[in-house]
C-alpha positions as CSV (number, residue, x, y, z in Angstrom):
1,M,177.1,69.7,-13.3
2,Q,178.2,67.0,-15.6
3,Q,179.6,63.9,-13.8
4,K,181.9,62.5,-16.5
5,S,183.8,60.2,-14.2
6,K,180.7,58.1,-13.4
7,K,180.0,57.5,-17.1
8,A,183.5,56.8,-18.5
9,G,183.6,53.1,-17.4
10,K,183.2,51.0,-20.6
11,A,184.2,51.0,-24.1
12,K,182.5,48.7,-26.6
13,G,182.7,45.2,-25.2
14,K,185.7,45.9,-23.2
15,Q,186.5,47.2,-19.7
16,S,188.4,50.4,-19.6
17,N,189.8,52.7,-16.9
18,L,190.1,55.6,-19.3
19,R,187.8,58.6,-19.0
20,T,186.2,60.2,-22.0
21,P,188.6,62.5,-23.9
22,I,187.4,66.1,-23.9
23,V,187.5,67.6,-27.4
24,V,187.1,71.4,-27.8
25,V,185.8,72.6,-31.1
26,M,187.2,76.0,-32.0
27,G,187.2,78.4,-35.0
28,H,185.8,81.5,-36.5
29,V,182.1,82.4,-36.3
30,D,180.0,80.7,-39.0
31,H,182.7,78.3,-40.0
32,G,180.6,75.3,-38.9
33,K,181.4,74.3,-35.3
34,T,177.8,73.8,-34.2
35,T,176.8,72.4,-37.6
36,L,179.4,69.7,-37.2
37,L,178.1,68.6,-33.8
38,D,174.6,68.8,-35.1
39,K,175.6,66.4,-37.9
40,I,177.1,63.9,-35.4
41,R,174.0,64.1,-33.1
42,G,171.5,64.1,-36.0
43,T,173.0,61.0,-37.5
44,A,172.8,59.2,-34.2
45,V,169.1,60.2,-33.8
46,A,168.4,59.0,-37.4
47,K,169.8,55.6,-36.4
48,G,167.4,55.5,-33.4
49,E,170.1,56.1,-30.9
50,A,168.9,59.4,-29.5
51,G,169.0,58.0,-26.0
52,L,172.8,57.5,-26.3
53,I,173.5,61.2,-27.0
54,T,173.4,63.4,-24.0
55,Q,173.2,67.1,-24.8
56,H,174.6,69.2,-21.9
57,I,175.1,72.9,-21.6
58,G,177.9,73.6,-24.1
59,A,178.9,70.0,-24.3
60,T,177.9,66.9,-26.3
61,E,178.7,63.4,-25.1
62,V,179.2,60.9,-28.0
63,P,179.6,57.3,-26.9
64,L,181.9,55.0,-28.8
65,D,179.0,53.0,-30.2
66,V,177.8,56.1,-32.0
67,V,181.2,56.9,-33.3
68,Q,181.6,53.3,-34.6
69,D,178.2,53.3,-36.3
70,F,179.0,56.6,-38.0
71,C,182.4,55.2,-39.2
72,G,181.0,51.8,-40.2
73,S,183.5,49.2,-41.4
74,H,186.3,51.8,-41.4
75,F,186.4,51.8,-37.6
76,G,189.5,50.5,-35.9
77,K,189.5,47.6,-33.4
78,E,190.6,47.3,-29.8
79,I,189.5,50.9,-28.8
80,E,189.4,51.4,-25.1
81,I,188.2,55.0,-24.7
82,P,184.5,55.2,-23.9
83,G,183.7,57.8,-26.6
84,L,184.3,61.6,-27.0
85,L,183.0,64.6,-25.1
86,F,182.8,67.7,-27.4
87,I,182.7,71.2,-26.1
88,D,181.3,73.7,-28.5
89,T,183.0,77.0,-27.8
90,P,181.3,80.3,-28.7
91,G,182.7,81.8,-31.9
92,H,182.0,85.5,-31.2
93,H,184.9,87.6,-30.1
94,A,183.0,88.6,-26.9
95,F,183.6,85.0,-25.7
96,T,187.4,85.1,-25.8
97,S,187.8,84.2,-22.2
98,M,185.4,81.2,-22.4
99,R,187.2,79.9,-25.5
100,S,190.5,80.2,-23.6
101,R,189.1,78.2,-20.7
102,G,187.9,75.6,-23.2
103,G,191.3,75.4,-24.7
104,S,192.9,74.8,-21.4
105,L,190.4,72.1,-20.4
106,A,190.7,70.1,-23.6
107,D,192.6,66.9,-24.2
108,L,192.2,67.4,-28.0
109,A,190.9,70.1,-30.2
110,V,189.3,70.5,-33.6
111,L,190.1,73.8,-35.3
112,I,187.4,74.2,-37.9
113,V,188.2,76.4,-40.9
114,D,186.0,77.2,-43.9
115,V,188.1,75.8,-46.7
116,N,186.8,78.5,-49.0
117,E,187.5,81.5,-46.7
118,G,190.7,80.3,-45.0
119,F,192.1,81.7,-41.8
120,Q,190.0,84.5,-40.1
121,P,190.7,86.5,-36.9
122,Q,189.1,84.0,-34.5
123,T,190.9,81.1,-36.3
124,I,194.2,82.8,-35.5
125,E,193.1,83.5,-31.9
126,S,192.0,79.9,-31.5
127,L,195.4,78.7,-32.8
128,S,197.3,80.9,-30.3
129,I,195.2,79.4,-27.5
130,L,196.0,75.9,-28.6
131,K,199.6,76.8,-28.9
132,R,199.7,78.4,-25.5
133,F,198.2,75.3,-23.8
134,K,200.1,72.8,-26.0
135,T,196.7,71.1,-26.9
136,P,197.0,68.5,-29.7
137,F,194.6,69.4,-32.5
138,V,193.5,68.5,-36.0
139,V,192.1,71.0,-38.6
140,A,188.7,70.3,-40.0
141,A,188.7,72.0,-43.5
142,N,184.9,72.5,-43.7
143,K,182.5,73.3,-46.5
144,M,184.3,71.4,-49.3
145,D,180.8,70.7,-50.7
146,R,180.6,74.4,-51.6
147,I,183.4,74.0,-54.2
148,G,181.7,74.5,-57.6
149,G,180.9,71.1,-59.3
150,W,181.1,69.1,-56.1
151,H,179.2,65.7,-56.1
152,T,177.9,64.8,-52.7
153,T,178.0,61.3,-51.1
154,T,176.2,61.8,-47.8
155,N,178.2,60.8,-44.7
156,A,180.9,59.1,-46.8
157,P,184.6,58.8,-45.8
158,F,186.7,61.4,-47.6
159,A,188.4,58.9,-49.9
160,K,185.1,57.7,-51.2
161,S,183.8,61.2,-51.8
162,L,187.0,62.2,-53.6
163,K,186.7,59.3,-56.0
164,V,183.5,60.7,-57.6
165,Q,184.9,64.3,-58.1
166,S,186.1,65.7,-61.3
167,E,189.8,66.4,-61.8
168,R,189.1,70.1,-61.7
169,V,187.3,69.9,-58.3
170,T,190.1,67.8,-56.9
171,E,192.7,70.3,-58.0
172,V,190.7,73.2,-56.4
173,L,190.4,71.3,-53.1
174,D,194.1,70.5,-53.1
175,T,195.0,74.2,-53.8
176,R,192.8,75.3,-50.9
177,L,194.3,72.7,-48.6
178,Y,197.8,73.8,-49.4
179,E,196.8,77.3,-48.6
180,L,195.8,76.1,-45.1
181,V,199.2,74.3,-44.9
182,G,200.9,77.6,-45.7
183,E,198.9,79.5,-43.1
184,L,199.7,76.9,-40.4
185,Y,203.4,77.0,-41.3
186,K,203.4,80.8,-40.7
187,Y,202.3,80.1,-37.1
188,G,204.9,77.4,-36.5
189,F,203.0,74.2,-37.4
190,D,203.9,71.6,-40.0
191,A,200.7,70.3,-41.5
192,D,199.4,68.1,-44.4
193,R,196.2,66.3,-45.5
194,Y,195.7,63.6,-42.8
195,D,196.0,60.6,-45.2
196,R,199.5,61.8,-46.2
197,I,200.8,61.9,-42.6
198,T,202.9,59.1,-41.0
199,D,203.7,60.8,-37.7
200,F,200.8,62.8,-36.1
201,T,203.1,63.9,-33.3
202,R,205.1,66.1,-35.7
203,T,202.5,67.1,-38.3
204,V,199.0,68.6,-37.9
205,G,196.4,66.6,-39.8
206,I,194.0,68.5,-42.0
207,V,190.7,66.6,-42.6
208,P,188.5,67.9,-45.5
209,I,184.9,67.6,-44.3
210,S,181.4,68.9,-45.0
211,A,179.5,69.4,-41.7
212,I,176.3,69.7,-43.8
213,T,176.6,66.5,-45.9
214,G,178.7,64.5,-43.4
215,E,181.4,63.8,-45.9
216,G,184.8,63.4,-44.2
217,V,183.2,63.4,-40.7
218,P,183.9,59.6,-40.2
219,D,187.6,60.3,-40.9
220,L,187.6,63.2,-38.4
221,L,186.0,61.0,-35.7
222,M,188.4,58.1,-36.3
223,I,191.4,60.4,-36.1
224,L,190.3,61.9,-32.8
225,V,189.6,58.4,-31.3
226,G,192.9,57.1,-32.7
227,L,195.0,60.1,-31.3
228,A,193.3,59.8,-27.9
229,Q,193.9,56.0,-27.8
230,R,197.5,56.1,-28.9
231,F,198.9,59.3,-27.4
232,L,196.8,60.3,-24.4
233,K,196.2,57.1,-22.5
234,D,198.3,58.3,-19.6
235,N,196.4,61.6,-19.4
236,L,193.0,59.8,-19.5
237,Q,193.6,57.4,-16.6
238,L,190.4,57.5,-14.5
239,T,190.1,57.6,-10.7
240,A,186.4,57.1,-10.1
241,T,186.6,57.5,-6.4
242,G,188.1,60.2,-4.2
243,P,187.8,64.0,-4.3
244,G,186.3,65.4,-7.5
245,V,188.5,67.5,-9.8
246,G,186.8,69.6,-12.6
247,T,186.8,72.7,-14.6
248,I,184.2,75.4,-14.5
249,L,182.9,76.4,-18.0
250,E,180.4,79.0,-16.9
251,V,178.9,80.7,-13.8
252,K,175.4,82.0,-14.0
253,E,172.2,82.8,-12.0
254,E,169.4,80.2,-12.5
255,K,165.9,81.2,-11.6
256,G,164.9,79.4,-8.4
257,L,168.4,77.9,-7.9
258,G,170.7,80.9,-7.5
259,T,174.4,80.7,-8.5
260,T,174.9,77.7,-10.7
261,L,178.2,76.4,-12.1
262,D,178.5,74.5,-15.4
263,V,181.3,72.0,-14.6
264,I,183.1,69.3,-16.4
265,L,184.1,66.7,-13.8
266,Y,187.1,64.8,-15.1
267,N,188.3,62.9,-12.1
268,G,186.9,61.6,-8.8
269,E,183.4,62.2,-7.5
270,F,181.2,65.1,-6.3
271,F,178.2,64.7,-3.9
272,A,175.6,67.1,-2.7
273,G,176.9,68.5,0.6
274,D,180.6,68.3,-0.3
275,T,182.8,71.2,0.4
276,V,184.5,72.5,-2.8
277,I,187.1,75.1,-3.4
278,V,186.7,77.3,-6.5
279,G,189.3,79.6,-7.9
280,T,188.3,83.2,-8.5
281,S,190.1,86.3,-9.7
282,R,190.7,87.4,-6.1
283,E,191.0,84.6,-3.7
284,P,189.8,80.9,-3.4
285,L,186.1,80.5,-2.7
286,V,185.1,77.8,-0.2
287,T,181.5,76.6,-0.5
288,K,179.2,73.6,-0.3
289,I,177.4,71.8,-3.2
290,R,173.7,72.3,-2.5
291,A,172.6,70.2,-5.5
292,L,174.0,68.4,-8.5
293,L,172.0,68.9,-11.7
294,K,172.4,67.3,-15.1
295,P,170.6,69.4,-17.7
């Protein structure tokens, strides 16, 4: 079980009573969900900060320090949230119900789309989940480095990468982004490239990225932190004491342990020996916590 409430106490140099925003990463299989998280984790490891990254089952905790280091001088000031908690949802169609649970749990979402392939069946399914749960989201238009003639600037902000591209490459990217804008419009969303948006409450931001080279990833992280800070503060208020409230991601049998629940705890506290009530498809299940494990 992942005790989020006990970790979400401090932002960089500033006390905060905000918990870590939960960000679900959704999209079609092979469009780059796990690669994106690997890039964020790997960059932190390369900076000697492996100890700050906690890899849980299906979730990655990224403290604000790591986000700030990735973004460098482009990072905003006076950020109160403690970081970001990413949930990597399975992309295969067999995991539809788990993706749906992830969507309902999330404060924010990243819908990752291969900019060269566009919308695919699981992209559309993910979009319908986000729409149903009214989850704010941004679109990560991935694999821009695969456009023919692309010049890579590793881990660079999007604006910096764009400056070194030829006019032809820029035009191809713009065309593909406008195709995504058109697809989103079909499903009832106004969208545009993120740096052309003045009101993120009305328009979905599309962030061109490469999960492989890291280009555009600083922009994506800054937007997620900015959206959480500006629009979700009321939802992120933390009560670090009192009964625990969480969401179950997965139920499984662990050898030597028996039935184990992977849980995101987003308010209050859990202790071994506590009585908990778990919703099931039939009737509520009342049981006791035998042990709390952090993988």
